[in-house]
N, C-alpha and C positions, 0 to 999 in steps of 0.2 A: 319615592320610596319612603315609608313611614319610619320614624325612629322613635325610641323610648326616651324616658327623662335622661338616661345617661348618654344619649346621642349615638346609640347603637342601633342598627336596623332591627326592627321588632323580631324578625325571623331568627336572627343570631341571637338575640336576647333569650327567646323562648328555647332555643337549642341549648344555650348555656344553662338555663334553669333545669331543663330536663337532664342534662349531663351531670350538673351538680347533685341533683336528687338520686340519680343512677350510682353515683360515686358513694353517696351517704348510704344508700341501700346495700351496696356491695361490701362496704366497710363494716356495717351491722351484721351481715350475714357471716362475714369472716370471724367477727367477734364471738358469735354465737357458736360457730364451729369449733373455735378455739377453746372456749369454755367446755364443751362437750370432749373434744378429742384430747386435750392436754389433762383434763381430769381423769379420763379413762385410761390413758396410756403413758402419762408423764410427757415431760418435754422431749427428752432425747429420744424416745420411741415414736414421737408423733412426726410424721414426715409432712413436707409441703404439699405432696401430692395427695395424702389423706385430707389434710386441711382444705384444699381447693375442692376436692370431690364433695366433701361434707358441705361446703358452701354453696356447691353448684356453679362454680367459677372454674377457669383455667389456672394453671400454675403461673403463667405470665401475668394474669390479672391480679394474682395475690401478690407478686412481687411490685407490680405497678402501684397498687393501693397501699401496701404496707411496707415495701422495701425489702423485708426479710422475716424469717420466723421470729427472730428475737424481738423486732420491732412490734410484732403481733403480740407476743407475750407481754411486752411493756404496755401495749395498748388495752390488753385484757385486765392487767393489774390496774391501770388508771381508770377503767371503767368500774372495776370493784369499788374502788376508792371515792367515786364520784357521788355527790350528795352528802358527803360528810365534811367536817372541818379538817380537810386533809392537808392544808398548807399552813406554815407558822402564821401568816397573816389572818386566815380564817379563824385560827384558834385564838389569836390575840383578840379579835372582835368578839367571838362566843364567850370567853371567859373574863373579859374585861370587867372589873369591879367586884367580883366576887370574893368572898372570904375564903381563907385557906381550906376549910373543911369541905365547902361546897366546890371549890376548884378540883380537889382530889375526887370527890364523888362524881363531878361531871366529866373528869378525865376517865374514870372507870366507865361511865356510860358511853362516852365516846369510842373508847377502845372495843368495848363489847359490840357496839353498833357496827364498827368497821370490820371486826373479825368475822362476824356472821357471814359477810360477802366476800372478805379478802382472804380467809383461811386457805382455801384451795390455791389461790395465787401465790400466797407466801410459801406454801409448801413447794410449789413448782420452781419458785425462785431459788429456794434452797437447794433443791435437787439438781437443777439445771447449773447453778454456780459451780458446783463440783466438776462440770464436764466442759464449761464455756467460760473462759476469761472474761469476755465481754459482759456476760450476764452476772458474773461474780462482781464486776465493778458497778453494774447496775443495781445489784442488791445491796452492795455497800453504801451507794449513793441513797437509796430509799431508806436504809436504816439510819444514815446520818440526817436525812430529811426528818424522819420521825423523832430524832434527838432534839432538833431545832424546834419542831411543833411542841414537845414537851417543854422546852425552855420557855416558849412563850406562854404556855399554860400556868407554869409555875412562878413566872415573872411576877413580882410584886408581893410575894409571900414575904412577910417581915422575918428576919433571922431569928427573932426573938420567939416566933411561933414554931420553929424547927427543933426536931429532937436533938438532945445533947450530941455534940460532935459533928453535926452537919452544917454545911455551908449551903448557899443556894445552889451552888454548882454540884456539890455532891447529892443534893437532893434531887436534883434533874437527873443525875445518872441513876440513882436508885429507883426513880420512877420509871426511867427508860427500860431498865432491867426487869422490873417486876411485871409492868404492863407490856409485855412483848410478845411477839409471835411465836417465840419458843415456849412461854408460859401457856399460852392458849393450846399449843400442840400437846404439851405434856398433860395438861389437866382435862381438856375437852376431847381431844382425838384419842388419847391413850387411856385416860382414867374415867371417861364417860361423864364428866361434868356437863350439865346444862349450860347454855350460854348465861342464863340468869345466874347460875351458881358462879360462874367465872366472874361475872360483873361484881357480884356480892363479895367474893373473895379479893378481887382488886381493890374495892372500897376499903375493906377492913385492913388489908395488908399494907396498902399505901398510907392510910391514916396512922397505922401503928408505927410504920417505919420512918415516916417523914415529919410527923407533927409531935410537938412536945405535949405530954399528958395534960398539962395546965392549959394549953391552947385548945385542946378537944374539949376538955371540961367546960371552958369558958363559952364555946361555940354551942354545947348542948344546952347550957343554961340560958342562952339568948333567946 
């Protein structure tokens, strides 16, 4: 009997590869179904039966692959956030060494970049948190993760560059409140701002709220 490099019989190795590929395909189909069904009906009104049918799988398969509707929602949110500096470590690397004005401009770019993909997920989490305590805990965890990300983005801004009365800690809190899912919902979904308008508003508002005028003037002259 022939074996592969890992010492397994080759037919078992092939079966494992096929099985892994099928699981990945099934996960992807369920994520696509979640994006459509959750967006159309909201979390509470979307049943696992509808999700499974939209993905062309059985309900037991949905539970086998994702565990629960809540975990599928979390997977959908993580898929929305993929490709961006969505962790504190990513942010630390992306913004390392930038001067304060460029950090805030970069933060506005990052939030706008994520918001275009994640706005529906944010809305779903807010709505689902009202009816599901476990999702409320997930939503709180995601918000605190966003706060830690902002802390890494602003880390290194000298206090002398901050607006009067701000410390680095309160500057982080201020940025967290300004560049938030709630701000996106108010300006883009309710008032019709374009995503570029939202990004530009964040740049201006973050700069005015967080940096001392002298620091902005120095950066502009540089």
